[in-house]
N, C-alpha and C positions, 0 to 999 in steps of 0.2 A: 436127167436134172428134179424131173417131175417128181420120179419113187422118193429122193431126198425132199424135198419139202415137205411132202407128204408125212415120213417121217417125222420129218422134225417138228410137225403142226401135233400125230401122235401125241409126243415124248411131253409138251407143250399142255395138253390135255392130259393126261395124266397129275403131270404133276401137280397141273389145278384139281384135281377132284380127288389127292390128298390132299391136299390143306382146307378142302370145306370144312373136313370136322373140327379146325384149328378155328376158323374163320368163326366156324356157327360157336365155338365155346366162346370166342371173345365176346359174338352178341349176346349172350345166354348170361353172360358176366356185367355186364351193360343194362340187361334189360329185367321188370322185375316180373312179378308172378301176373300180375294183370296186364303185362304189355308194354307197360310206362317203364322208362329210367330207375334204377337201382338210386337214388341218393344217401347217400351214406349218413348219418347222423354225426354232430359235431361236440364237442364236451368243453360247456364253461364251467369255471373256477369262477362265482362271485367275493371281486376283495372286500374286506372287514375291516371292522375296528373294534376295539374291546376294551372292556372296562372291569376293574376286582371291584365289588364293593364287600368293605367292611364295617362291625358295629358289634360296638362291647358293653357288657353287660354286669353283673353280678352279683351276688352279696356278701354279707357279714355271718363268718362262721364265731366268730370271737373279738368284742371288741377291747379289754384290757385297754380300755381310757386314751384309742384310739383315735389321731388326729390329723386329717379328716377321718370320719367314718364310713372312705369307700373307697372300694379295690384302686390301687394307685397306677395311672394313666398308664398303657400298654406302646411301650415305642416301636410299634406297626410301620409307620414309613420308613424308622432307621433298617429296619427286614426290608423292606421295598425297594430303598436307592441302596441295600447292599447286593442285590441279587443282579446275575448277569443280564443285562438289556432284554437279550432272547425270551429266556424267561417272562418276563414280562403281557408277553406277545402270546400269552397261553395263559387265560384266565383262571383264577381260583375260587375252588366252592370249597364247603364244608365249616369246620371248625376246631378252636382249640383251647381248653380245659386247662385253665394256670392255679397253683395253687402260692400264696406267698403266707411266708412265716416270719418278715420282718418286723424292724421298725416296734415290735410290741401287738402287732397284728396278726392275724391270723383268715385270711382274706379268700378266695374264692372268685376268677372272672371265667366269664365266659364270653370268645372271638367267634361271629357269625360271618359268613364269607358269602358269596354269592357272584358269579362268573355273569359280564354282561356282553351279549355279542350284537352289531347294526352290521348290518350286510347292503353295500353300496346298489344297489335296485338301478340308481340312475344311468349307474356306469353299462348297464346288459340292457336298456330303454329298448336299442335298437332290437330286441329280441321278442318287441309283443307279437302275440298270432304263432310262434314259431318251438316256443317250449313243446317238447313233450312229454318231458319228464323232470320234476324239479326231486334232490332231494336233499335235507338237510342232515349231513354227516354228523353225531359228537363222537369225542375218542379221549378216555384217559391217557396223559400224558406224561403224569408223575404221579404214582401212589405214596404217601408216606407208611411211615411205620410205625404208624397206629394200626395199619389195617387188622396185623396180628395180634392187638390186647385184648381183643374179645367180646370191643362195643359192639352190640347191636346193632349201633349209627356207623360205626366207623367198620366199611368188610372188603372185605378183597375185591376187586376186578374196578368196583365204582367209588371207594374212597366216601368219601365224604357227602357224595351229592343225593341229594333228596326228590326233585324232580325236576320238571323242565318246563317251562312256563316260554310265550309264546303272548307279543302285545299287536297291537291292534294299530293300524298307522296313525290314529287320532290321539295315541300316547307318547308317541316321539318325543313331543318337545318337551315332556315333563320326565324325561329317563334320565337318570347319571350321566357324565358326560361319559365318548368312548372314545378311542384312538388308536392309530395303527399301532405306533411302539406298544399302546394297553398303557391305562390309567387307574390311579389308586384314586379311589370315594370312601373317607370317613365317614361315615352317620354318629347321630348322638341317639345316647340311649332313646331315647324320648320319638328319635326320626322314625317315619314305617320307612321299610323295603316296601319298594314299587311293587305292585301288586297284577299279574297276566294271567293269563287263561290256559289252566294247567293243559301239558300235551299227554305225560306219560308220567308214571313214580317210576324209580330205580326200582328194579327187585331186591327184596333183598332174605335170602341172600339171590345171589346174581345166580343168574339161568340163562343158556345158550337160545334163541327161540326165537318165537311170536311175543313183543310186551304183553300180557293181557292188561284191557280196561284204555287202552291207549286213543285218547280222542284222535291221531294221525294213524294208519297200514306204518307202525315201528318195530323192526327187526334187529336183533342185539347178537354179535358173534365176540368172542375170543382175540384179544389183538394180535398176543403170541409173545407180550410183551411183558404181563399180568395184568395188565386191563381189559376193557371192552371196548364194543364198538358199536354204537347205535344210529340206524340209519334209518330215519323218517320219510315217509312219503311227503311232500308238502306240493304236489303242484299242483291245485287247486290251491293252495292261498297263496305261489306264485304269479301265477296265472293273473289273479284278481290283482295284486300287484300291480304288476307290468299293464293292466287294463287301466288300472285306473291312477296311472306316473304316479305311483309312492317312490320318493326317492329310497325308500329304505324299510327293513325287515327286519328285526326285532326280537333275540330268544337270554333267557335267563335262565340260569339252572341254582334252585335254589339248596340250603344246607340241611343233610340228612338231620341236625339235630341244631335245633334254632333259641331250644330254652324256654322256660328261664328254667334256671339251678331249683331244683328242691332239698338240696345238700349236698354239705364239703364235697369237693372236688376230692379226689384221691391224689396222695404225695405223690411228685412225681407227673400230674398231669396226664393229657391224650394231644396231642398235636394230629389232627384228620383233615388238616389244608389238602385238597387235593388240585391237580393242576390241569385244564384239561381243551383242548384243538378241538374247532370247529369248523366247517365245508359245507357250502353251498352249492351243489355241482347240479348243473343246467345240460339235461340236452337236448338238441334242437337240430331242426334244419338248419 
């Protein structure tokens, strides 16, 4: 009987020895290089509200007793109302050149679009002190047919986007409205657009890699659908916003061409309205 018990004990010991490497691997999987537990980072996308800003201006090419001597008012609101609701959540940037030859007048018109986004930082206030990395991702969603028209302000990959600008927290109350479903704000010709701090200028022509001259490290790659994606390191700005308890962070895309018109618009005009998507991705503990 004692020999049988010894045999069983030996067998159990062998099994334990075989399990040791497996147990060791399990321990290593939860222990970091410094001997502490490895904490897997989490990723959070911050909620956002958006707006499309537009301003119309123009010149008279030939008057011919035209009354009034101004380009006819565009029906931009009808264009906005007629698009699918989802499209309004991706704000527009760029421009449209338009030529009118009706009513005895020959007039040219320029419509300038800007895209505005505000991220809801109050919704992630619980991440104060926990954010390791923050990235603003700006990507083309829909390019216009005008990118093939040979205009240097309307180019492949980025369309009519000119610059990315950032606003400080003090500017929040003075910015045009933004909403989750998207909102259109029409400016009068004499009204100035908001002015932010330039983060980077969209390269024209577009090339992949690091964006030269960017105020924050920015890299761009082709999206695979004809457009481009820009990833901006905004870790320091997000950290400051969370530490300061700011409720939102805002950025704006300006148009690559905002006038003034210096001559008549070519027959047929040019539509370079481009829609963009925005994301603010936080990597945190």
